[in-house]
C-alpha positions in Angstrom: -193.3 97.5 -16.7 -193.9 94.7 -19.2 -193.3 97.0 -22.2 -189.9 98.1 -20.7 -188.8 94.4 -20.3 -190.0 93.7 -23.8 -188.0 96.6 -25.2 -184.9 95.5 -23.3 -185.2 92.0 -24.7 -185.7 93.2 -28.3 -182.7 95.6 -28.0 -180.4 92.8 -26.8 -178.1 91.5 -29.5 -178.3 88.0 -27.9 -182.0 88.0 -28.6 -181.3 88.6 -32.3 -178.6 85.9 -32.3 -181.0 83.5 -30.7 -183.8 84.3 -33.1 -181.6 84.0 -36.2 -179.8 80.8 -35.0 -183.1 79.1 -34.0 -184.8 80.1 -37.3 -181.9 78.9 -39.5 -181.6 75.7 -37.5 -185.3 75.1 -37.8 -185.2 75.6 -41.6 -182.2 73.2 -42.0 -184.0 70.5 -40.1 -187.2 71.1 -42.0 -185.5 70.8 -45.3 -183.7 67.7 -44.3 -187.0 66.1 -43.2 -188.7 67.2 -46.5 -185.9 65.7 -48.6 -186.1 62.4 -46.8 -189.9 62.2 -46.7 -190.5 63.3 -50.3 -187.5 61.3 -51.5 -189.2 58.2 -50.1 -192.6 59.3 -51.7 -190.8 59.9 -55.0 -189.3 56.4 -54.9 -192.8 55.0 -54.3 -194.2 57.0 -57.2 -191.4 56.6 -59.8 -189.4 53.4 -58.9 -191.8 50.9 -57.5 -189.7 48.1 -58.9 -186.7 49.0 -56.7 -188.9 49.1 -53.6 -190.6 45.8 -54.5 -187.3 43.9 -54.6 -187.3 41.2 -52.0 -184.7 41.1 -49.3 -183.3 37.6 -49.1 -185.8 34.7 -49.5 -188.5 36.2 -47.3 -191.5 38.4 -48.1 -189.9 41.6 -46.8 -189.0 44.1 -49.6 -186.6 47.0 -49.8 -189.4 49.4 -49.2 -190.1 48.2 -45.7 -186.7 49.0 -44.2 -186.6 52.3 -46.1 -190.0 53.3 -44.6 -188.8 52.4 -41.1 -185.7 54.4 -41.9 -187.8 57.5 -42.6 -189.6 57.0 -39.3 -186.3 56.5 -37.5 -184.8 59.6 -39.2 -187.8 61.7 -38.0 -187.3 60.5 -34.4 -183.5 61.1 -34.5 -183.7 64.7 -35.9 -186.5 65.5 -33.5 -184.2 64.4 -30.6 -181.3 66.4 -32.0 -183.5 69.5 -32.2 -184.9 69.0 -28.7 -181.4 68.5 -27.3 -180.1 71.7 -28.9 -183.2 73.7 -27.9 -183.1 72.5 -24.3 -179.4 73.2 -24.1 -178.1 76.0 -26.2 -181.3 77.9 -27.0 -182.7 77.7 -23.4 -179.3 78.8 -21.9 -179.3 81.8 -24.3 -182.9 82.6 -23.5 -182.2 82.5 -19.8 -179.3 84.9 -20.2 -181.5 87.3 -22.2 -184.2 87.3 -19.5 -181.6 87.7 -16.8 -180.1 90.8 -18.5 -183.6 92.3 -19.1 -184.5 92.2 -15.4 
């Protein structure tokens, strides 16, 4: 019985749509995160003078808000992914399972 359900799911075009959309979206989000993270690391490695510039008259440098920005970006894109996964992807998954039964 499980093999029959499995085959129905794999034959459903919505399953292939879900799989392709989810994979493409995951890769886009991964590339965005890698660009931001490794961009920050590249700044640390190759342009320390820029990151060491003080902001105002205090001791905070440009690097601190940029580092916090990297962390905030990570949280934001995670939230965006979770929202889409819980909405669009789960709805499509539920349709696929319903059609397979």
